[in-house]
N, C-alpha and C positions, 0 to 999 in steps of 0.2 A: 074447515081447517083453521086452527088457532095459530096464527103466525108467531105471536109473541111467546106462546107456550110450547111451540113446535110439537103440537099433538092434535089429534082429532077432537073436535068439540062434541059435547054430548055426554050423557050419563048412562047409556044403555050397556048391557053386558058385552055386546060385540065391540062397542067403542072402547070399553075398558080393556078387553083382550087385545085389540089391535094396538092400543097405546103401550101396553106392557111389552108386546112384541117389538115395537119400534124402539123402545128404551133398551131392550136386550140387544137388539141389532146395533144400536149406537155404542154400547159397551164393547161389543165384539169388534167394531171398527177401530175404536181406540186401542184395544188390545193388540189387534193385528198391526196397527201403526207402530206401536211400541216394540213389538217383536221384530219388525223389519228394521227399525233403528238399531236395535241390539245386535242383529245379525249383519248390519252394515250393508243391507240390500238397497238398490235404488228405489226411492220413494216415488212410484208412479201409480196412476189410477188403475192400470191394468194389473200391476203386481198386487195391489191391495184387493182388487176384485178376486183374483186367483186365490189369494190367501183365504178370503172369506168363504168362497164356495168350494174350497178344497180341490179345485181343478188342477192346480199345479202348486201344491203347498211347498214353500221353500224348505229344502233340507239343509242341514248344517254341512256346508261345503268348505272347500279350500279358500283361503284368502290370497289375494293377488300379490301383495308386496313381499311376503316371505318367499313365494315361488320365484319372483324376480330376483330377490337378494341371493337365493341359493344358486340360481343360474350364474349370477355375476361372481359369486364366490368360486364356482367351478372354473369359470373363464380365467379368473385371477391365478388359480392354482396351475393352469396350463400355459401361462405366459412363457414364451421362449420355446415351447414345445409344439403347441397347436395354434396359439393366438399371439398377437402382438399387443403391446401396451395400449396402442391406439384403439384397438378393438374394445378392450375393457373400458377405456375412457368414454367411448361412444355409448356403451350399455349403461354405464353409471349415469351419464347425462340423461339418457332416455328414461331411466328409473326416476330421476329427480323430476323430470317433466311429467311423468305419469302420476306421481304422488301429488304434485302441485295441481294437476288437472282434476283429480278425484276430490281434492279439497275445494277447488273452485266450483265444481259442478254439483257435488253431493254433500259438501260440508262435513266430510268424514276423512279420516286418515288412511283408510284402507277399504277394500270392497270385496265381497264374495264373488268369486269368478263366475258364478251362475248369473250374476247381474250384468255380465259383459255381453252385449248384443250389438246389432248394427247401429242402433241409435247411439250407443256408447262410442263406437268407432268414429261416427260422423261428428259427434260433439267434440271428441278428442282432436280430430282434424281441424275443426273450426277454432278450438282453443289455441292450438299451435300457431295458426295463421293470424288470429286476431289478438290474443292476449300476449303471446310470446313473440309476435312479429317475425315468425319464421317464413322464409320464402318457400315456394312450391317444392323445390328439391329437398330442402332440409326437412320439411313436414313429411314428405314421402319416406325419407330415410329413417326418421324417428319412429314412424308407424311400422316400417319394415322391421326395425329392432323389436318393437312391441309384439309384432306378429309372431316372432320366434317364440316368445313366452306363451302365446296362445296355442301354438302348435305343440308345445310341450304338454300343456294342459289336455289337449285333445288326445295326444298319444298315450297319456296316462289314464284316460277314461274319466277325467274330471270334468270335461266339457263334452257335450254331445254334438253341438253344431259349431261351425266356424263362423264367427261374427264378421270375418273379413270377406265372406263369399261374394258379396255384392259391392265391395269397396274396390274400385278400379282406378286408382290414381296413375298418372303418367309423369315420369321425370322429364323435365324440359331440357332440351339440348343447350349446353352452355358453350359459347364461343370463347376458346381460350387464347390468351395473348401469347405471342412468341416474338423473338427478336429476329431481325433480318441480318444478312451478312454485313450490311453497312453498320447496323447497331453494334454487332460483335466487334467489328474493326475499330470503331470509335472507343469502345470500352477497353479493348486490348492495347490500343496505342497510347492511351492516356497515362501520363506520368504523375503519380501521386507522391506528395511529400509525407503523407501520413502512412506509417507502416501497416497499421490495421486495415486501412482502405485497400492497400495493395494486396494484402493477404486475403481479404474477403473477395476482391475482384478475381484473384487467381483461382480460388476454390469455386466460385460461381462459374467461371469459364471452364473449369475442369468438368463440372456437371453438364454444361452446355455441349461438351464434346464426348461425354460418356452416357448421358441420359439418366444418371443416378439421382434419386430423390435425396433430400437433405439427410434423412435418417440413415440411408445407405452409405452416403459419403462419410458421415460422421463415424460410423462403425467400421469403415473399411480398414483392413489390416494389410501390412506389407506382404504377409504370407498368401494373400488372396490374389497376388499378381503372379501369373505363371506363363509359361510358353505354350502357345496354342499349336494347332496342327500345321499352321502356316509358318511356324518358326519365329513368330513375332510375339510380343508381350500382350497378354489378355488379362482382363479382370474376370475372376471366377468367384462369384459371390451369390448370395440369395437375398431377395427383397425382404425387408423387415415386415412390410405391410401384408404380404401374401405368402411369404416363405417359399416362393417359386425361384428356381434357378435363373441366374442372369449371367450370360457369357458375353463379354464386350471386348472386341479388339481395340487396343489403345491407339488413338490417332496422334499424330506428331505434337499437336498443341497440348494434349493431355499428358503425354510423356514428358514434355518440357517442364510443365508445372509440377509433376510428380518428382522429377529430379531436382527441381529448385528447392524443395523442402525436405530433401533426404536427411540433412544434418540439423533440422529444426529439433530442439530439445524434446518437444512433445512427441515427435515422430520417432526419434532415435531411442528415447527412454521407454516409451509405451508401445512401440511397434505399430503405431498408427501410420497410415499413408499420408494424411494431411492434417494440419492443425486447425480443426473446425471449431468455430465459436458456437454459442447457443443460437438456436433458430431465430429468436427474437433479436439478438444483436446483429446477426447476419442480415436480416431484413431491414433493420434500422440503417446499417451502413450502406445497403444496396440503394435505399432511397437517396442517400447523399451522393452515391456514385451516379445515379440516374440524373440528378440535377447538374452535376459537374460535366457530364458527358452529353447533356441536352437530349436525353432519352425521355420522350413524353409518356411512354407507357409506364404503368405502375410496376416497378421492378421488384419482384419477390423471388425467393430462391426457386420456387416451383416452376417459374417461367423457363428456367434452364432446361428442365426435362421436356417441356413442350418444344423448346427451340431445337433440341437434339432430334426429336421426332419429325419436325417439319423442315426447318432450314438446313440442318446438317445432313440428314439422311434421305427422307422421302423426296425432297426437292432436288437431290443429286442422284436420283435413280436407284437408290437402295430399295429392294423389294419390301413390301409391307410385311411379309412373313418374317424376314430377317429383323426388321425394326421391332416387330412384336416380341420376338424372342429376346432381343437385347434389352428391351424395356421390362421384360419379365411379366408381360401381360398374360393373364390366364385365359383371356378370350380375345380373339383377333378383332372382334367388333369394337373393342375399346380403342385399338390402334387405327381402325378405319375412320374414326372420328377426325384424326389428324389429316387424313387424305381429303376429307370434305373441306377442311379449312383451306388446304392448298388449292382445291377446285375454285373456291371463292377468290383466292389470290390470282389465279390464272385469269378469271373474269375481269378483275381490276386491271391487270397488265394489258389484256387485249383491248380494253376500253381506252387506255392511254395510247395504245398503238393506233387505234382508229382515229383518235383526235389528232395525232401527229400526221397521219396519212392525209387526213382531211385538210389540214392547214398547209400541206406542202404542195 
């Protein structure tokens, strides 16, 4: 073998025939490589081999990005009917990550869906964790969004196999912060000289006593307050995130806050229940409120919803079924997570009791 010439040495007829064959095969390899690049298929040794031996010759198939874009276009058209704006935002972000991954991994802007296999999914998972610094739960959620696009491809017959079949990630349980009654009392009793701080504090407390998320408080209208079966005032609304019904009896603190802002221009002119600032501004002011009130927890608006589920309701004996219904959860397992948090609180309280008993 002539290593420099990359051919068989000698001058016989068989040697010449073999060298011609090798040269032809070399041309075929280059041609197959070029075709795979043009069709934007993953460049792997197995794919090149299949192309050469006609075992699984790549057919002209659908490209991934246009399918993803069409899906997002349909979601956008159904905002307010079947989807919330947040759902579209998540799919748009997922598309951006997918395009960036394809460029990072394959050095192309798009890929034939027939090139999506288990190795693609595992590489995408690795990319999100390493290059994008996503935590476990964010990675799982992005790939869950991507899986919906793959299921569309399978349903339309564009893909024969599910590349997710052996991908079994797990969402890690996150311990959510909530405020105690002592925390709530400190915030409630604090007198602010700044009008905006007072306003943000009041709206935050309203959410603590109703369990409404920021988006739901912001869109809440006066007309959504009605008299319930018990003859008292209730909130009759639907969650923006899931469009599920949420029926909440108004507690005295929430009623007082609601009445306080009855004559606020933004409420009286626009029919809103409360004058809610942007989420960014609310959270910015809440950090200031936490500092002034010596609250060491990271105070964000969403903590109010967790506080309602734990400190206000479950800790006071309200059934988990009632809490789940008021929160507008579509699955009671979501609500059960708060019960687990309270179990850990019971353990802490009992440990303190043991210490007191031991010292007495």
